[in-house]
VOMARLUM-331008 format. One record per residue (C-alpha): residue in three letters; x negated, y, z. Coordinates in Angstrom, 3 decimals, padded with zeros to 6 digits. Layout:
residues N
("ala"; (X; Y; Z))
...
END
This chain:
residues 290
("met"; (000.000; 000.000; 000.000))
("ser"; (-001.252; 003.493; -000.806))
("asp"; (-002.316; 005.703; 002.092))
("phe"; (-000.974; 008.878; 000.502))
("val"; (001.749; 009.968; -001.904))
("tyr"; (002.284; 013.318; -003.618))
("leu"; (005.680; 014.740; -002.665))
("ser"; (006.959; 018.067; -003.976))
("gly"; (003.682; 019.936; -003.991))
("arg"; (001.544; 018.281; -001.330))
("leu"; (-000.185; 015.074; -000.358))
("val"; (001.654; 013.258; 002.423))
("pro"; (000.731; 010.081; 004.328))
("ser"; (002.881; 007.381; 002.764))
("asp"; (004.427; 006.345; 006.085))
("glu"; (005.523; 009.943; 006.714))
("ala"; (006.972; 010.697; 003.270))
("ala"; (010.748; 011.247; 003.290))
("val"; (013.437; 012.321; 000.861))
("ser"; (016.786; 013.757; 001.945))
("val"; (019.783; 011.427; 002.078))
("phe"; (021.554; 014.141; 000.065))
("asp"; (019.028; 013.939; -002.782))
("ala"; (020.787; 013.474; -006.133))
("gly"; (018.497; 010.589; -007.004))
("phe"; (019.594; 008.669; -003.923))
("ser"; (023.273; 009.607; -003.950))
("his"; (023.965; 009.655; -007.709))
("gly"; (021.017; 007.958; -009.406))
("ala"; (020.356; 011.320; -011.076))
("gly"; (016.714; 011.400; -011.966))
("leu"; (013.927; 010.271; -014.267))
("phe"; (010.674; 008.410; -013.899))
("glu"; (007.494; 007.689; -015.814))
("thr"; (005.062; 004.822; -015.377))
("leu"; (001.504; 006.071; -015.844))
("arg"; (-001.740; 004.146; -016.235))
("ala"; (-005.075; 005.410; -014.944))
("tyr"; (-008.339; 004.100; -016.372))
("asn"; (-011.605; 005.283; -014.804))
("gly"; (-009.552; 007.704; -012.724))
("arg"; (-007.980; 009.360; -015.786))
("ile"; (-004.352; 009.176; -016.877))
("met"; (-003.753; 007.812; -020.368))
("ser"; (-001.476; 009.961; -022.589))
("leu"; (-000.317; 012.181; -019.722))
("ala"; (000.830; 015.002; -022.018))
("asp"; (003.035; 012.555; -023.960))
("his"; (004.590; 011.259; -020.743))
("ile"; (005.378; 014.756; -019.456))
("glu"; (006.739; 015.841; -022.838))
("arg"; (009.080; 012.819; -022.846))
("leu"; (010.225; 013.432; -019.285))
("asn"; (010.893; 017.127; -019.938))
("his"; (012.807; 016.251; -023.115))
("ser"; (014.998; 013.797; -021.215))
("ala"; (015.531; 016.314; -018.408))
("ser"; (016.749; 018.872; -020.935))
("ala"; (018.971; 016.374; -022.782))
("leu"; (020.567; 015.126; -019.541))
("glu"; (020.839; 018.600; -017.983))
("ile"; (018.531; 017.780; -015.088))
("pro"; (016.990; 021.116; -014.024))
("val"; (013.371; 019.973; -013.937))
("ala"; (010.462; 021.145; -016.083))
("leu"; (007.024; 019.798; -015.243))
("asp"; (003.663; 021.277; -016.170))
("val"; (001.070; 018.837; -017.515))
("glu"; (-001.892; 020.405; -015.724))
("gln"; (-000.013; 020.578; -012.429))
("ile"; (000.753; 016.844; -012.626))
("arg"; (-002.805; 016.087; -013.763))
("asp"; (-004.147; 017.929; -010.708))
("ala"; (-001.680; 016.098; -008.441))
("ala"; (-002.711; 012.753; -009.931))
("asp"; (-006.408; 013.561; -009.478))
("gln"; (-005.828; 014.442; -005.814))
("leu"; (-003.737; 011.328; -005.266))
("leu"; (-006.211; 008.945; -006.878))
("glu"; (-009.082; 010.445; -004.886))
("ala"; (-007.142; 010.319; -001.598))
("asn"; (-006.330; 006.640; -002.182))
("asp"; (-009.796; 005.800; -003.543))
("leu"; (-008.341; 004.485; -006.804))
("arg"; (-009.820; 004.413; -010.303))
("glu"; (-007.786; 001.704; -012.045))
("ala"; (-004.206; 002.422; -011.068))
("arg"; (-000.536; 002.282; -011.894))
("leu"; (001.279; 005.488; -011.006))
("arg"; (004.982; 006.212; -010.874))
("leu"; (006.218; 009.771; -011.322))
("thr"; (009.807; 010.270; -010.143))
("val"; (011.784; 013.501; -010.424))
("thr"; (015.307; 014.419; -009.320))
("pro"; (017.243; 017.703; -009.190))
("gly"; (016.984; 017.737; -005.388))
("asn"; (019.913; 017.821; -003.004))
("val"; (023.508; 017.567; -004.181))
("pro"; (025.571; 020.650; -003.179))
("arg"; (027.494; 019.943; 000.016))
("pro"; (031.016; 021.186; 000.782))
("gly"; (030.987; 024.946; 001.091))
("glu"; (027.678; 025.382; -000.739))
("asp"; (027.449; 027.220; -004.053))
("pro"; (027.011; 024.613; -006.844))
("ala"; (025.230; 027.237; -008.976))
("glu"; (022.575; 027.901; -006.336))
("asp"; (019.050; 026.969; -007.419))
("arg"; (017.710; 023.930; -005.613))
("ala"; (014.163; 022.703; -005.406))
("pro"; (013.649; 019.496; -007.395))
("thr"; (012.097; 016.436; -005.809))
("val"; (008.816; 015.412; -007.454))
("leu"; (007.230; 012.199; -006.194))
("leu"; (003.999; 010.657; -007.450))
("val"; (002.886; 007.278; -006.098))
("ala"; (-000.288; 005.376; -007.038))
("glu"; (-001.319; 001.793; -006.423))
("gln"; (-004.006; -000.554; -007.638))
("val"; (-002.970; -001.769; -011.077))
("arg"; (-001.963; -005.412; -011.320))
("pro"; (-002.624; -006.324; -014.951))
("tyr"; (-000.800; -009.090; -016.745))
("pro"; (-002.644; -012.444; -016.614))
("pro"; (-005.472; -012.658; -019.202))
("glu"; (-004.139; -016.002; -020.443))
("leu"; (-000.941; -014.284; -021.627))
("tyr"; (-002.976; -012.107; -023.989))
("gln"; (-004.665; -015.234; -025.295))
("ser"; (-001.525; -017.337; -025.769))
("gly"; (001.220; -014.726; -026.129))
("met"; (004.489; -014.273; -024.271))
("arg"; (007.712; -016.205; -024.445))
("val"; (010.730; -013.880; -024.488))
("cys"; (014.485; -014.312; -024.518))
("ile"; (017.425; -012.433; -025.972))
("cys"; (019.021; -010.267; -023.307))
("pro"; (022.611; -011.267; -022.435))
("phe"; (023.514; -007.569; -022.124))
("arg"; (023.796; -004.969; -024.885))
("gln"; (022.504; -001.447; -025.328))
("asn"; (025.298; 000.984; -026.164))
("pro"; (024.270; 003.700; -028.673))
("his"; (027.001; 005.927; -027.183))
("asp"; (025.617; 005.695; -023.636))
("pro"; (024.171; 009.146; -022.817))
("leu"; (021.413; 007.490; -020.770))
("ala"; (020.206; 005.224; -023.590))
("gly"; (016.762; 006.204; -024.809))
("his"; (015.874; 007.880; -021.499))
("lys"; (013.922; 006.481; -018.539))
("thr"; (016.409; 007.158; -015.766))
("leu"; (016.723; 005.945; -012.185))
("gly"; (019.705; 003.809; -013.300))
("tyr"; (017.365; 000.850; -013.841))
("leu"; (019.393; -001.994; -012.354))
("pro"; (020.530; -003.426; -015.739))
("arg"; (016.872; -003.775; -016.767))
("leu"; (016.019; -005.519; -013.510))
("leu"; (018.935; -007.915; -013.961))
("ala"; (017.764; -008.653; -017.495))
("met"; (014.253; -009.398; -016.238))
("lys"; (015.675; -011.664; -013.534))
("asp"; (017.635; -013.533; -016.213))
("ala"; (014.468; -013.827; -018.322))
("ala"; (012.495; -015.250; -015.403))
("ala"; (015.239; -017.836; -014.810))
("lys"; (014.750; -018.903; -018.434))
("arg"; (010.973; -019.070; -017.913))
("cys"; (010.445; -016.049; -020.127))
("his"; (008.359; -012.946; -019.502))
("glu"; (010.586; -010.318; -021.124))
("ala"; (014.136; -009.845; -022.432))
("leu"; (014.825; -008.236; -025.826))
("trp"; (017.852; -005.949; -025.937))
("phe"; (020.155; -005.641; -028.945))
("thr"; (022.698; -002.890; -029.434))
("thr"; (026.454; -003.370; -029.403))
("asp"; (026.285; -003.380; -033.215))
("asn"; (023.631; -006.139; -033.226))
("arg"; (020.468; -004.184; -033.973))
("leu"; (017.227; -004.907; -032.128))
("ala"; (016.496; -002.121; -029.644))
("glu"; (013.665; -002.762; -027.164))
("gly"; (012.443; -004.927; -024.338))
("ser"; (013.535; -004.341; -020.771))
("val"; (010.167; -002.702; -020.041))
("ser"; (008.597; -002.476; -023.498))
("asn"; (008.921; -001.388; -027.102))
("val"; (009.111; -004.046; -029.835))
("phe"; (007.259; -004.353; -033.150))
("ile"; (007.479; -007.028; -035.823))
("val"; (005.225; -007.772; -038.785))
("arg"; (006.779; -008.702; -042.118))
("asp"; (004.748; -009.109; -045.328))
("gly"; (001.857; -007.196; -043.773))
("thr"; (004.047; -004.221; -042.796))
("val"; (004.700; -003.217; -039.203))
("leu"; (008.347; -002.499; -038.377))
("thr"; (009.875; -001.079; -035.206))
("pro"; (013.371; 000.187; -034.310))
("pro"; (013.753; 003.954; -034.781))
("thr"; (014.119; 006.112; -031.685))
("asn"; (017.709; 006.979; -032.652))
("thr"; (018.709; 003.300; -032.248))
("pro"; (018.388; 004.564; -029.433))
("val"; (015.198; 003.306; -027.791))
("leu"; (012.763; 004.839; -025.351))
("pro"; (010.094; 006.728; -027.335))
("gly"; (007.186; 004.922; -025.692))
("thr"; (003.814; 006.613; -025.447))
("val"; (002.016; 003.419; -026.510))
("arg"; (004.607; 002.975; -029.285))
("lys"; (003.656; 006.448; -030.536))
("arg"; (-000.036; 005.570; -030.458))
("ile"; (000.523; 002.313; -032.357))
("leu"; (002.211; 004.201; -035.205))
("glu"; (-000.699; 006.671; -035.252))
("leu"; (-003.171; 003.782; -035.355))
("ala"; (-001.264; 002.120; -038.193))
("ser"; (-001.481; 005.327; -040.216))
("ala"; (-005.164; 005.873; -039.393))
("asn"; (-006.092; 002.319; -040.418))
("gly"; (-004.045; 002.129; -043.610))
("ile"; (-001.438; -000.312; -042.249))
("gly"; (002.032; 000.086; -043.752))
("phe"; (004.720; 000.790; -041.166))
("ser"; (008.365; 001.742; -040.987))
("glu"; (010.824; 002.737; -038.280))
("thr"; (013.848; 000.778; -039.441))
("ala"; (016.843; -001.220; -038.247))
("ile"; (016.001; -004.840; -037.411))
("asp"; (018.609; -007.580; -037.017))
("ile"; (018.242; -011.030; -035.468))
("glu"; (017.457; -012.626; -038.857))
("ala"; (014.585; -010.203; -039.466))
("leu"; (013.281; -010.744; -035.948))
("leu"; (013.235; -014.517; -036.330))
("ala"; (011.685; -014.298; -039.811))
("ala"; (008.784; -012.130; -038.598))
("ser"; (005.271; -013.514; -038.967))
("glu"; (004.205; -011.612; -035.842))
("val"; (006.021; -009.931; -032.950))
("phe"; (004.370; -007.800; -030.291))
("leu"; (005.352; -005.601; -027.372))
("thr"; (003.842; -002.374; -026.065))
("gly"; (003.886; -000.545; -022.742))
("ser"; (001.665; 001.579; -020.516))
("val"; (000.648; -001.314; -018.249))
("leu"; (001.335; -004.053; -020.802))
("glu"; (-000.723; -002.309; -023.528))
("val"; (-000.285; -004.596; -026.608))
("met"; (001.080; -008.092; -026.018))
("ala"; (001.811; -010.783; -028.605))
("val"; (005.141; -012.637; -028.550))
("thr"; (004.652; -016.219; -029.681))
("ala"; (008.067; -017.652; -028.789))
("ile"; (011.608; -016.283; -028.704))
("glu"; (013.378; -018.824; -026.532))
("arg"; (013.055; -022.085; -028.563))
("his"; (011.937; -020.295; -031.725))
("thr"; (008.208; -020.210; -032.504))
("val"; (006.922; -016.927; -033.922))
("gly"; (004.598; -017.428; -036.889))
("ser"; (001.945; -020.028; -036.140))
("gly"; (002.694; -019.967; -032.418))
("ala"; (-000.484; -018.009; -031.665))
("pro"; (-001.116; -014.233; -031.462))
("gly"; (-001.307; -012.856; -034.995))
("glu"; (-004.154; -011.084; -036.755))
("leu"; (-002.511; -007.655; -036.899))
("thr"; (-001.440; -007.890; -033.267))
("gly"; (-005.069; -008.532; -032.320))
("lys"; (-006.241; -005.562; -034.355))
("phe"; (-003.727; -003.215; -032.738))
("ala"; (-004.727; -004.494; -029.289))
("asp"; (-008.388; -003.746; -030.062))
("trp"; (-007.613; -000.354; -031.600))
("tyr"; (-005.485; 000.629; -028.619))
("arg"; (-008.220; -000.335; -026.165))
("gly"; (-010.553; 001.802; -028.243))
("ser"; (-008.143; 004.719; -027.774))
("val"; (-008.211; 004.115; -024.033))
("arg"; (-012.021; 004.215; -024.014))
("glu"; (-012.036; 007.441; -026.010))
("gln"; (-009.448; 009.213; -023.854))
("cys"; (-010.398; 007.840; -020.444))
("ala"; (-014.174; 007.452; -020.646))
("gly"; (-016.013; 007.928; -017.367))
("glu"; (-018.151; 010.922; -016.594))
END
């Protein structure tokens, strides 16, 4: 457990940190979060994470606007206080307290900003060598849900999907929309390879615009790999020669089985391996030590 957390502007011993019972995140699930990854004490793609959070806050009318350098400074303080270099951080923001009876609803309220860091627990190395087995989520993503495509505190459906996946001896659950289009994993973005071209669902599916997802598309362009953000149905998914997932802690992970279906040869594919190597190169470039 971390010794300190960053709470609304200051470092606080973790066993003394407290949030009001009237906080909108606690009472209404009104809030957003980001999962950050620190390498060598530096946060990967922090500006992209803050841009995404601020975009979601604006779209969902959550009165929070974070400054990248302020969060970078908070993260630096937090990592140093907890003596961490390789870490997983969670940034949580809410609008603060819900107006109580008799209070002016229009009154400005201080948002709650919480940053927690812990030693990263990477996925087992053997998974990167053999690939993951995933299942099809029994739930559906509704394109008309105003929360779809945003990383909100309403995360219980994703946790239930992951619990269902574990019961099926799978590592992740792939979500489809109510109109049967592939969306994303419970905690990841999804890519498939077809005829040498990389395909991924467009953000207006809707899916979370992942920071690693964004980097993969940049790497595809930089390395002359054809790619397209396009609708993918179950037939296209099962016909793919390669499938891989991306996420801040996950990085790039091959999928070699979808329930009883074997993907490609049943081993991580060539392009998946290249993207994994290219992404790790990006990490080294952005998060190199002093």
